[in-house]
C-alpha positions in Angstrom: 207.2 319.1 129.7 205.7 316.4 131.9 203.9 313.2 130.9 200.5 313.0 130.1 198.8 314.1 133.5 200.5 317.9 132.5 200.9 318.4 136.1 201.7 322.2 136.2 202.2 324.0 139.0 201.8 328.0 138.6 199.1 329.7 138.6 197.0 332.6 136.8 193.2 333.4 138.1 190.7 334.5 135.4 190.1 338.2 135.3 187.4 338.8 137.8 183.9 339.9 136.8 182.9 343.2 137.7 181.5 344.1 140.9 178.4 345.1 139.4 177.3 341.5 138.4 173.6 341.3 137.9 171.3 338.7 138.4 169.9 336.6 135.6 166.7 338.3 136.2 168.0 341.8 135.9 164.6 343.3 134.7 163.1 342.9 138.5 162.9 346.3 140.2 165.3 346.4 143.0 163.9 346.8 146.4 164.7 346.5 150.1 166.7 343.9 151.7 163.8 341.4 151.1 162.9 342.6 147.9 166.3 341.8 146.7 165.9 338.6 148.0 162.9 337.7 146.3 164.5 339.2 143.3 167.1 336.8 143.1 165.3 334.1 143.6 163.7 334.6 140.3 167.0 334.0 138.4 167.4 330.3 140.0 163.8 329.7 138.9 164.6 330.9 134.9 167.9 328.4 135.1 165.9 325.8 136.4 163.1 326.2 133.7 165.3 326.1 130.9 166.9 323.1 132.2 163.7 321.4 132.7 162.5 322.2 129.2 165.6 320.4 127.8 164.6 317.6 129.9 161.1 318.1 128.0 162.1 317.9 125.0 163.9 314.5 125.7 167.2 316.0 124.5 169.7 312.9 125.2 173.4 314.0 126.6 175.0 313.1 123.6 172.8 315.5 121.8 173.6 318.1 125.0 177.3 317.4 124.3 176.8 318.1 120.3 175.2 321.3 121.1 176.4 323.2 124.4 175.3 326.5 123.2 172.3 326.5 125.7 174.1 325.4 128.8 177.2 327.7 128.3 174.2 330.4 128.5 173.1 328.8 131.7 176.8 328.2 133.4 177.6 332.0 133.0 174.3 333.3 134.0 174.4 331.0 137.0 178.0 331.9 137.7 176.8 335.7 137.7 174.0 334.7 140.2 176.5 332.8 142.3 178.8 335.9 142.2 176.1 338.0 143.5 175.2 335.1 146.3 178.3 335.6 147.4 178.6 339.4 147.8 175.4 338.9 149.6 176.8 336.4 152.3 179.8 339.0 152.7 177.3 341.8 153.2 175.3 340.1 156.2 176.3 340.9 159.4 177.1 338.4 162.0 175.2 340.1 164.5 172.1 342.1 162.7 171.3 339.6 160.2 167.8 337.7 160.5 167.2 334.3 160.7 164.8 335.0 157.6 167.2 336.5 155.3 169.8 334.3 156.2 167.1 331.5 154.8 166.5 333.3 151.9 170.1 333.4 151.0 170.5 329.2 151.4 167.5 328.9 149.5 168.9 331.0 146.4 172.3 329.3 146.5 170.6 326.1 146.9 168.7 326.4 143.7 171.5 327.4 141.7 173.6 324.8 142.8 170.5 322.0 142.1 171.1 323.6 138.4 174.4 323.5 137.9 173.8 319.3 139.4 172.1 319.1 135.9 175.3 319.6 133.9 176.1 316.8 131.6 179.6 317.8 131.4 179.4 317.1 135.6 178.5 319.4 138.6 180.9 322.6 138.3 181.1 322.7 141.8 182.0 319.4 142.8 185.6 320.1 140.4 188.2 319.9 142.8 190.0 323.0 142.2 189.3 327.0 140.0 190.9 326.6 136.6 194.3 328.6 136.9 194.0 330.0 133.7 191.2 331.3 131.1 190.4 328.9 128.2 188.9 330.0 124.7 187.0 327.2 124.7 183.6 328.9 125.5 182.2 325.8 127.3 185.0 325.0 129.4 185.5 328.4 130.1 182.1 328.9 131.2 182.0 325.4 133.2 185.0 327.3 135.1 183.1 330.3 135.9 180.8 328.4 137.5 183.2 326.7 139.7 185.1 329.3 140.4 181.8 331.2 141.6 180.3 328.2 143.6 183.7 328.2 145.3 184.1 331.5 145.9 180.1 331.5 147.4 181.4 328.4 149.6 184.2 331.0 151.1 181.9 333.8 151.6 179.5 331.8 153.5 181.8 329.7 155.5 183.2 333.0 156.4 180.2 334.6 157.3 179.2 331.2 159.7 182.7 332.1 161.4 181.8 335.4 161.9 178.5 334.5 163.4 180.7 331.8 165.5 182.6 334.4 166.9 179.9 336.6 167.8 178.0 333.9 170.2 181.4 332.8 171.6 181.8 336.4 172.5 178.8 336.5 174.3 178.7 332.8 175.8 180.1 332.1 179.0 181.5 328.8 180.2 181.5 327.2 176.6 184.9 328.2 175.2 186.0 324.5 174.7 182.8 324.0 172.1 182.9 327.5 170.7 186.6 326.8 169.9 185.7 323.4 168.3 182.8 324.5 165.9 185.3 327.5 165.1 188.3 325.2 164.5 185.8 323.2 161.9 184.8 326.2 160.0 188.3 327.5 159.7 189.5 324.3 158.4 186.5 324.0 155.8 187.5 327.6 155.2 191.1 326.9 154.7 190.2 323.9 152.3 187.9 326.0 149.8 190.9 328.8 149.8 193.2 326.0 148.7 190.6 325.0 146.0 190.6 329.0 144.9 194.4 329.0 144.6 194.4 331.2 147.8 197.4 329.5 149.5 198.2 332.7 151.8 194.3 332.8 152.9 194.4 328.8 153.3 197.3 328.8 155.2 196.0 331.8 157.7 192.8 329.8 158.1 194.4 326.3 158.9 197.0 328.1 161.2 194.1 329.7 163.3 192.5 326.1 163.4 195.6 324.7 164.8 195.8 327.0 167.5 192.2 326.2 169.0 191.7 323.7 171.5 190.3 320.5 170.1 190.7 321.0 166.7 193.0 317.8 166.2 189.9 316.2 165.1 189.3 318.7 162.8 192.4 319.8 160.6 194.4 318.1 157.9 197.8 318.5 159.0 199.5 317.4 155.9 197.3 320.6 154.0 198.8 323.1 156.6 202.4 321.9 156.4 201.7 321.6 152.3 200.8 325.6 152.8 203.3 326.3 155.0 206.3 324.9 152.5 204.3 326.8 149.4 204.6 330.4 151.2 208.2 329.6 152.0 208.9 328.5 147.9 207.7 332.6 146.7 210.3 335.0 147.3 213.9 333.2 148.0 216.4 335.4 148.1 219.0 333.2 146.3 217.3 334.2 143.5 218.8 338.0 143.3 221.9 338.4 141.6 223.4 340.4 144.8 223.0 337.2 147.1 225.6 335.5 144.9 228.2 337.6 145.1 230.1 335.2 147.5 230.8 332.7 145.5 233.5 331.0 147.9 230.4 330.4 150.0 228.3 328.3 147.8 231.3 326.3 146.9 231.1 325.2 150.4 227.9 324.7 150.2 228.9 321.7 147.0 231.8 320.2 149.2 229.9 320.1 152.5 226.8 318.1 150.3 229.5 316.1 148.5 231.4 315.2 151.7 228.5 313.7 153.2 228.2 311.3 149.9 225.3 313.4 148.4 226.0 312.2 144.8 224.2 310.5 142.0 225.6 306.9 142.9 225.0 307.0 146.3 221.6 308.2 146.2 220.4 306.2 143.3 221.8 303.2 145.7 220.0 304.0 148.5 216.5 304.4 146.3 217.8 301.4 144.8 217.2 302.4 141.2 219.6 301.8 138.0 219.8 305.7 137.5 218.2 309.2 138.2 215.3 308.5 135.6 214.2 305.4 137.2 214.1 307.3 140.7 212.6 310.3 139.6 209.6 307.3 138.6 209.7 305.7 142.0 209.9 309.3 143.8 206.2 309.2 142.1 205.4 306.2 143.3 206.2 306.9 146.7 208.6 303.6 147.2 211.5 306.0 148.2 210.7 306.1 151.8 210.7 302.3 152.2 213.6 301.8 150.6 215.6 304.7 152.0 214.8 303.1 155.3 216.1 299.5 154.4 219.2 300.8 152.8 220.2 302.3 156.0 220.0 299.5 158.0 222.4 297.3 156.1 225.7 296.6 157.9 228.5 298.8 157.7 228.2 302.6 158.0 225.2 302.9 159.1 226.1 306.3 160.3 227.3 307.4 156.7 224.1 306.4 155.3 221.6 308.1 157.5 223.2 311.1 156.3 222.9 310.3 153.1 219.1 309.1 153.7 218.5 312.5 155.7 219.7 314.7 152.8 217.5 312.9 150.2 214.5 313.3 152.9 215.2 317.3 152.9 216.1 318.1 149.1 214.3 315.8 147.2 211.8 314.3 149.4 210.3 317.4 150.8 210.9 316.0 154.6 211.1 318.5 157.2 214.1 317.1 159.8 215.0 318.4 162.7 217.7 321.3 162.9 220.1 319.8 165.3 220.3 317.0 162.3 220.9 319.4 159.3 223.3 321.6 161.4 224.9 318.4 162.1 225.5 317.3 158.7 226.1 320.4 157.1 227.8 322.2 160.0 226.9 325.1 161.4 228.3 327.9 159.0 227.0 325.9 155.6 223.2 325.5 157.8 222.8 329.4 158.8 223.8 330.2 155.0 221.1 328.2 153.5 218.6 329.6 155.7 219.6 333.1 154.8 219.5 332.1 150.8 216.1 330.8 151.9 217.3 327.5 150.3 216.2 326.4 154.0 213.6 327.4 155.9 213.1 327.0 159.7 210.2 325.8 161.7 210.1 326.7 165.6 208.9 324.6 168.3 205.2 325.9 168.1 205.0 325.5 164.6 206.5 321.7 164.8 203.5 321.4 167.2 201.2 322.4 165.0 202.5 320.7 162.2 202.8 317.5 164.4 206.6 317.2 162.4 208.0 314.9 165.7 206.4 313.5 168.5 209.0 314.7 170.7 208.3 316.7 173.6 209.4 319.6 174.0 208.7 319.8 170.0 212.1 320.4 168.5 212.2 323.1 165.8 212.4 321.8 162.3 213.7 322.4 158.7 212.5 322.2 155.5 214.0 322.2 151.9 212.1 325.7 149.8 213.7 324.0 146.6 215.1 320.9 145.4 218.6 320.1 144.7 219.4 317.1 142.8 222.9 315.2 142.1 223.4 314.6 138.5 226.1 313.5 136.5 228.8 312.6 139.0 229.3 315.5 141.5 227.1 318.4 139.5 224.4 319.6 141.9 221.0 321.3 140.8 218.2 323.2 142.3 214.6 323.2 140.8 211.3 323.7 142.2 209.4 320.7 144.0 207.0 319.2 141.6 204.4 320.3 144.1 204.8 324.4 144.1 202.2 326.4 143.2 201.9 329.9 143.9 198.8 332.4 144.1 199.7 335.0 141.3 201.0 334.4 138.1 204.5 333.7 139.1 205.7 329.7 137.4 207.9 327.6 139.1 211.2 326.1 137.8 210.7 322.5 136.0 211.3 319.6 138.5 213.8 317.1 136.8 211.5 314.6 134.7 212.2 312.0 132.7 212.2 314.3 129.8 215.0 316.8 131.1 217.3 313.4 131.8 216.8 311.9 128.3 217.5 314.8 126.9 220.7 314.8 128.9 221.9 311.5 127.9 221.3 311.7 124.4 223.0 315.4 123.7 226.3 314.6 121.3 228.9 315.2 123.9 231.6 316.1 121.7 233.7 319.3 121.9 231.9 322.5 121.7 233.0 325.9 122.2 230.0 327.9 122.3 226.6 326.0 123.6 222.7 327.5 123.7 220.1 325.9 126.3 216.9 327.0 125.1 214.2 326.5 127.6 216.7 325.9 130.0 214.5 325.6 133.1 217.0 325.1 136.3 219.7 325.3 133.2 220.5 321.3 133.6 221.1 320.6 130.2 223.8 323.7 129.7 225.4 322.8 133.1 225.6 319.0 132.4 227.5 320.5 129.0 229.8 322.8 130.2 230.9 320.1 133.1 231.5 317.8 130.3 232.4 319.2 126.5 231.0 322.7 125.8 233.2 325.5 127.0 230.9 328.2 127.3 227.3 328.6 127.1 224.5 330.9 126.7 220.8 330.3 128.9 217.3 331.5 127.7 214.3 330.8 129.3 210.6 332.7 128.8 210.7 332.4 133.0 212.1 334.8 135.2 212.2 332.4 137.7 214.1 330.1 135.8 216.6 332.6 134.8 217.3 333.2 138.6 217.3 329.3 139.2 220.0 328.8 136.4 222.0 331.5 137.7 222.1 330.2 140.9 223.0 326.6 139.5 226.1 327.8 137.8 227.1 329.4 140.7 226.8 326.2 143.1 228.8 324.3 140.6 231.5 326.6 140.3 230.5 327.5 136.4 229.2 331.2 136.6 232.4 332.7 134.6 231.5 330.7 132.0 228.4 331.7 131.3 228.1 334.4 128.1 224.7 335.2 129.0 221.3 334.4 130.7 218.2 335.9 128.7 214.3 335.7 129.5 213.2 335.3 126.2 209.8 333.9 124.7 211.6 332.1 121.7 207.9 332.5 120.0 208.5 336.4 119.8 211.8 337.0 120.0 215.0 336.3 118.3 218.5 336.5 119.7 220.0 338.4 116.7 221.8 337.8 113.5 225.3 337.5 114.9 225.0 335.0 117.7 226.4 331.4 116.3 226.6 328.4 118.5 228.3 324.9 117.9 225.6 322.9 120.1 221.7 324.1 121.0 220.2 322.1 123.6 215.9 322.4 123.5 213.8 320.3 126.2 210.5 322.6 125.3 207.2 322.6 126.5 205.4 320.1 124.4 202.0 318.7 125.3 199.0 319.8 123.1 196.5 322.1 124.8 194.4 323.4 122.2 192.0 326.5 123.3 194.5 326.1 126.8 191.5 323.6 128.0 193.6 321.5 130.4 193.2 325.1 132.7 195.5 322.9 135.2 198.5 322.7 132.7 201.5 325.2 133.4 201.2 328.2 131.1 204.9 327.4 130.0 207.2 324.5 130.7 203.5 322.5 130.8 202.2 323.9 127.4 203.0 323.3 124.2 200.5 325.4 122.3 197.3 323.8 120.5 199.4 321.4 118.4 202.0 320.5 121.2 205.2 322.3 118.7 204.6 326.1 119.3 207.9 326.3 121.3 209.5 323.3 119.4 208.9 324.7 115.6 210.3 328.2 116.9 213.2 326.4 118.2 214.0 324.3 115.3 213.7 327.7 113.3 216.0 329.6 115.5 218.6 326.6 115.5 218.6 326.5 112.0 219.7 330.5 111.6 222.0 330.0 114.6 224.0 326.6 114.3 227.7 327.3 113.1 229.2 324.7 110.3 229.3 321.3 111.4 226.8 322.5 114.5 224.6 320.2 116.3 221.0 320.6 118.1 219.3 318.0 120.2 215.9 317.9 121.1 212.9 316.1 122.9 209.5 316.5 122.6 206.0 314.1 122.6 205.8 314.5 119.0 202.1 314.0 117.8 201.5 312.1 114.7 204.9 311.1 114.1 205.0 309.5 110.6 204.2 313.1 109.5 206.6 315.0 111.8 209.6 315.1 108.6 207.6 317.1 106.8 206.3 319.6 109.7 210.5 319.4 110.4 211.6 320.3 107.2 209.0 323.0 106.8 210.3 324.8 110.0 214.0 324.7 108.8 215.3 327.7 107.3 216.0 327.6 103.7 218.7 330.3 103.7 220.3 327.2 106.0 223.5 325.1 104.8 222.1 321.3 104.3 221.5 319.5 107.4 220.4 316.0 108.7 217.7 315.2 111.3 217.6 311.9 112.7 214.0 311.5 114.4 214.7 308.5 117.0 210.9 308.0 118.7 209.3 305.5 120.9 205.8 303.4 119.7 202.8 305.7 119.1 200.3 306.2 122.1 196.9 306.6 121.0 195.7 310.3 122.0 192.7 309.1 123.7 194.8 307.9 126.4 195.8 311.5 127.1 193.7 313.6 129.8 194.0 316.6 131.6 195.3 316.8 135.1 193.6 315.2 137.4 192.2 317.8 139.0 190.5 319.4 135.9 186.3 319.7 135.7 184.5 317.3 134.0 184.2 318.6 131.1 187.5 319.2 130.4 188.7 315.6 129.4 185.5 315.4 127.0 186.4 318.6 125.5 189.9 317.8 125.1 189.7 315.0 123.3 187.3 316.7 120.9 189.9 319.6 120.4 193.0 316.8 119.6 190.7 315.3 117.1 190.1 318.9 115.4 193.5 319.6 115.6 194.1 315.9 113.8 196.0 314.3 116.5 195.6 310.4 116.7 198.5 309.8 118.4 201.8 311.0 120.4 205.2 309.3 120.5 208.1 310.5 122.9 210.7 311.3 120.6 214.6 312.7 120.4 215.8 315.4 117.8 218.9 315.2 116.5 220.1 317.3 113.6 223.6 318.2 112.4 224.6 321.0 110.0 226.6 320.2 107.0 225.9 316.8 106.6 222.8 315.2 104.2 223.3 314.3 100.3 221.0 316.8 99.3 220.4 320.2 99.9 218.1 321.5 102.8 217.2 319.4 105.4 216.9 315.7 105.4 215.3 313.6 107.7 215.9 310.2 109.3 213.1 308.7 111.2 213.9 305.9 113.2 211.4 303.8 115.1 211.8 302.3 118.8 210.1 299.2 119.7 209.3 300.6 123.2 206.8 303.3 124.5 208.8 304.6 127.1 211.9 305.5 124.8 213.1 308.2 127.0 213.8 305.4 130.2 215.8 304.2 127.7 219.3 305.3 129.2 222.1 303.4 128.0 220.3 303.5 124.4 220.2 307.4 124.6 223.4 307.4 125.4 224.5 305.5 122.0 222.5 307.7 119.5 225.1 309.7 118.9 227.5 307.1 117.8 224.5 305.9 115.6 224.8 308.9 114.3 227.8 309.4 113.7 228.2 306.1 112.3 225.4 307.2 109.6 227.0 309.9 108.7 229.7 308.3 107.5 228.5 306.8 104.4 228.1 310.2 102.8 231.6 311.0 103.5 235.2 310.7 102.4 237.4 308.2 104.1 239.5 311.3 105.5 236.4 313.3 106.5 235.1 309.8 108.4 238.2 309.4 110.3 238.4 312.9 111.2 235.3 312.7 112.2 235.5 309.4 114.4 238.2 310.7 115.7 236.6 313.7 117.3 233.4 311.6 118.2 236.1 309.3 120.2 238.3 312.0 121.8 234.8 313.4 123.5 233.6 310.3 124.3 236.7 309.2 126.0 237.4 312.6 127.9 233.7 311.8 129.6 234.2 308.1 130.1 237.1 309.0 131.9 235.6 311.5 134.1 233.1 308.8 135.3 235.8 307.1 136.9 233.5 305.7 139.6 231.8 303.7 136.5 234.3 302.7 134.4 237.7 302.1 136.1 236.8 302.4 140.1 239.9 300.3 141.0 242.0 301.3 138.4 245.5 303.6 138.4 246.3 305.7 135.3 247.7 302.9 133.1 244.4 301.7 134.1 242.1 304.1 133.0 244.2 304.4 129.8 243.4 301.1 128.8 239.8 301.4 129.2 239.8 304.3 126.7 241.7 302.2 124.4 239.1 299.4 125.1 236.6 301.7 123.6 238.8 302.5 120.6 239.3 299.3 119.6 235.3 298.6 120.2 234.7 301.6 117.9 237.0 301.1 114.9 236.1 297.3 115.1 233.0 298.2 114.3 233.6 300.9 111.8 236.7 298.9 110.1 234.5 298.0 106.9 234.0 302.0 106.7 237.5 303.4 107.6 239.8 300.6 105.9 238.0 299.0 103.2 239.9 298.8 100.3 238.8 301.7 97.2 239.6 301.7 93.4 242.0 304.3 94.4 244.1 302.5 96.8 245.1 300.1 94.2 246.7 302.6 92.2 248.6 304.2 95.1 249.6 300.6 96.4 251.3 300.1 93.4 252.9 303.1 92.7 254.1 302.1 96.7 255.0 299.0 95.4 257.1 300.1 92.3 259.2 302.6 94.7 260.0 300.0 97.4 261.1 297.8 94.7 263.5 300.5 93.2 265.7 300.3 96.2 265.8 296.0 96.0 269.5 296.9 95.2 270.0 298.3 98.7 272.0 296.0 101.1 273.6 296.2 104.5 276.6 297.7 103.2 274.6 300.5 101.7 273.0 301.2 105.3 276.2 300.8 107.3 274.6 297.5 109.3 276.9 295.5 110.3 276.0 291.6 108.8 273.1 290.4 110.9 271.2 286.9 110.9 268.5 287.3 108.0 266.5 284.3 109.0 265.6 286.1 112.5 265.1 289.4 110.8 262.4 287.8 108.6 260.4 287.2 112.1 260.3 291.2 111.9 258.9 291.4 108.9 256.3 288.6 109.6 255.3 290.7 112.5 254.7 293.9 110.1 252.5 291.4 107.4 250.7 290.5 110.6 248.9 294.3 110.7 246.4 293.1 108.0 244.8 290.8 110.4 243.8 292.7 112.4 241.1 296.1 112.7 242.3 298.3 115.9 244.8 300.7 115.6 246.0 299.6 119.1 246.3 296.1 117.8 248.5 297.0 114.9 250.7 299.0 117.1 251.2 296.0 119.2 252.5 294.3 115.9 255.1 297.3 114.9 256.4 297.2 118.5 256.7 293.1 118.2 258.5 294.1 114.7 260.8 296.4 116.7 261.4 294.1 119.3 263.0 291.5 117.2 264.9 294.3 115.3 266.2 295.1 118.5 267.7 291.6 119.0 269.0 291.0 116.0 271.2 293.9 116.3 271.9 292.6 120.3 273.1 289.5 118.8 275.0 291.3 116.1 277.4 293.2 118.3 277.7 290.4 120.6 279.3 288.6 118.0 281.5 291.3 117.0 283.0 291.6 120.1 281.8 295.4 120.9 280.3 296.1 124.3 278.1 299.3 123.5 274.7 300.2 124.0 272.6 300.4 121.0 271.3 303.9 119.4 268.7 305.6 116.8 271.7 305.0 114.1 271.9 301.2 115.0 267.9 300.6 114.5 266.8 303.3 112.2 268.6 301.4 109.1 267.7 298.1 110.2 264.2 299.3 110.3 264.6 300.8 106.2 265.8 297.7 105.4 263.1 295.1 106.6 260.9 297.5 105.1 262.2 297.1 102.0 262.4 293.6 102.4 258.5 292.9 103.2 257.3 293.2 99.8 259.4 290.5 98.6 258.3 288.2 101.5 255.4 285.9 100.8 
């Protein structure tokens, strides 16, 4: 669900080749060790011969790209041969291996690598990392196999050289420092190779060993060692277990301490110099936040408080290591210990701090870093996710960090009262949690990733909302349903949406970053499910990057169930971005960008657009689904937070055209009530220094603005109004004979009473109900003054009562139609 880079973080290794991998020239007779080297040396020669034949036929690169079958064979056979070379490196003894055997093995490897360098789509060995999962595209798959085999061969050769270096060190005397330096250099290179293979545990072990050797500083990438340490800490988190969340009061204390330290969205945005959380996310990716935090901390006044908030931002959002003493001082020892127990925080001892160079102090102080990110959202909510850089060695999928599409859906979803809500592709649960905080009573959460279900459970508990959750379900929408009896008033969907034909982008996440061949596999399944599970007057809200947006209405209608009642859909989309601007992740191989573009063309995808989808059941002028396509000028629709918040009102206004005046008024009343509730919950934004009366004025101001805009629709004259007005006029005229004596009202000054009648007539000059009520109030004050004058003139000295007031009000209403 990310942008063009599709930076997924989960890993899935391709199925390993069998141990009995044969060389390309398997027709040669296996023999002794030297003969085996001779046999496998012929393999690369045959591959090189094939490549030379291609060159002699003057096959241009474009021609090779159009006919990749020969190179697929070359890559596959090269991968097999490299795996055999890897096995031979692993089998070499550091003590007994002859120099000739090592040289022969090196020649075989060099020949294979020279062959791979001729690949028209780039040298597989130069790819930054092995593919995370297999592609069904034959060329991409073969290229990935060759990449993995080349990296594995490097790993085994480095392991052999390291064994050889250790054997030399064991025999040498008086040269420990020199031998340690050589070993550290090899260990550092080995750690990098294992990272390229996504062997995080092995990489960490090698880098840690290198760091512990004397004189290794000049050869070690300390940032890489720190990164591997953080990745290992994120593997198995205790808070993902339901049993660890039984002590909800303790989690309540965590939230209270963070909020007490001003770890809120508004304060964090102030420190980051960002207008909204979406802008903060972009600044974080650009590496600007640390500089902004430093400037913010140095401002005069409350520097200590700002320093505390800045440290929490560094800890939970920038993934920095912070000294233990500062974190414990910020959160309190009890909360600090709890976060350690839940493995939300990970402590680094003095030795590791020294190895990672986390502090320049001597002796090195223990540090702590966060295993997960904790985002302040929507005022006082806190949402935990995996960090954007988190990945794993196995097939565990990370939980989606908060990105611009997540925040766009939270802003655009209609915030009207909702009894039961469904959060599909929930990830961290942010959509449902925001809904429970502002407008939903109960919620159900669904995601295909078991880790996401655990994160959602924790986030609900952290925010005190776990008791309002009706279900946490691990389901793949493409394969499983919810049962026919489940109905929801609102459904929110933030699906994986990037097209990935044939899984060509092997660096993309299998779950949150992969929308299938066309990018709409999960979205289409979610729409089909929503059409069967939305209650009457229910709504669906979703975000996606839509391919070929002009044809999206046709596809959307085909997904909507024919059994569902009539509904209306509004598709707000940004400017179209050409598909050629989208490429797989930066660590992809050289072959992936070319094949990805070819596959998009085969899918017929020419452009993609950021889009927000809002569907309302029970509206629309025709049966089935009525779709309205609405374009905005900006290609960055998801960054326009204010505009996104206005979309529900836009839809409400559009829907009024097809409703009776009574239905329109009822719908506006519901929307206005929900919007006012949300606005008053954001006191810091809308009424920062107001008392209760001031907040009420803010709410009434919203009502005046909205109803003034909709006055022509709600209060415009209709043919039936003329008939009703005539009937009412005749009814009032029939009481024209009524006088003061009939109502038991003492004689009053009628010249003053006409002022009250004029105030009633002035109601027609205003549009907002509040202004009309002011006119009625003014009329009542005039009547009250007239009564006071009459009582004083009669010589009485008693207070006024309703028995005095109501008859004169009735008389004024009878008098009103006769006044010009």
